[in-house]
N, C-alpha and C positions, 0 to 999 in steps of 0.2 A: 504493500499500500504506499510505502514512504517514497517509492520511484514513481509513482502514477501522477506525474505532475500534470499530464493531459486531462486528468480527472480531478481537478482541484475541489470541487463540491463533494466528490466521493471522500477525499481525504478529509474534509472538515466533518462530514456525516462520521466518518470512521473514528476520528479523534473525539468527537462528542460521545460516542456510544461507548468507547474504550475507557473513558474518564470514569464512567460508573463502576467500572469493575477493577480498578486500581487498588483500592483499601483491602480487598479480600484476595488478592493475588490470582485473580482469574486472567489477568493481562500481565505480560511481562513488561515491568516499568521502563525497561530500558528502549523498548519498541514503541512505547508511548513517548517517551522523551524524543526521540528520533522523529517521529511523526509531528509532535508539537512543534518541533524547530522548523521542520520543512514546511509546514503550512504556514507559520510566522513568516519564515522568509519569503516564501511565495506570494504573501499578502503585505509586502513591504513592511513588515513589522521586525522588532528584534528578537534575535532567537533567545531561549531561556537556558538551554542546557549545553550549548556549546558543540553542537554535532555537524553544523554545516560551515565549511570553508568556503572561500570564495573561487578556487580551483585555479587561480592564476598563479603560477609558481614566480616567486621572487627571483631575483638574480642569484641570491644564496641557496636557493634549491628549498626554501621553507614556503610555508603557505600562511595566510591570515584567515581568521575566522570573518564571516558576515557580521554585521553588527549585532551586539550582544547586549541584553539588559544585565545591569549590575555585574560586570565581569570580574569584580574582586571575589563575589561569592559562587562563581560558576562551579567550583569543585565542590562545595557543600550540596548544592542543588543536584549535581551529577552523582554524588554518593548516594543520596536518597533514592536514585532512580536505579542503583546498581552499576554505575559507572565509574571508571577509573578517572584520573586527572584529565583535564581538557588538553592541557599542553602535550601530553604523552599520545594522546590520540591523534592530534593534529600533527605531531612529529611523524607517527606511522603513516598517516595519509600522504604527508609530502615526500616520505620515502618512497612510497608507491607511486605516487603520481608524477613528481619531479624527478625521480631517480637519483636524489642526493643521499 
């Protein structure tokens, strides 16, 4: 669902429905976090969990995140969703995408 960007309304609907099942672990929190960020970015809003880079490699082979709300506390939010540190994930993505 996260990559169904051509079906933006379906993504929004899925996100709304997934949210109801977070508290009783019927939905993987990490999946919810990725979809939340994807929907936010696709609607020109700041992401919350730091899952969406801009995909443009910098000269030094790194990536930057798309705009994010309260970046100083992103790792705390990610931890609540079962995700590791944002910078570590960004570095892994950069290694894969930018070849550095």
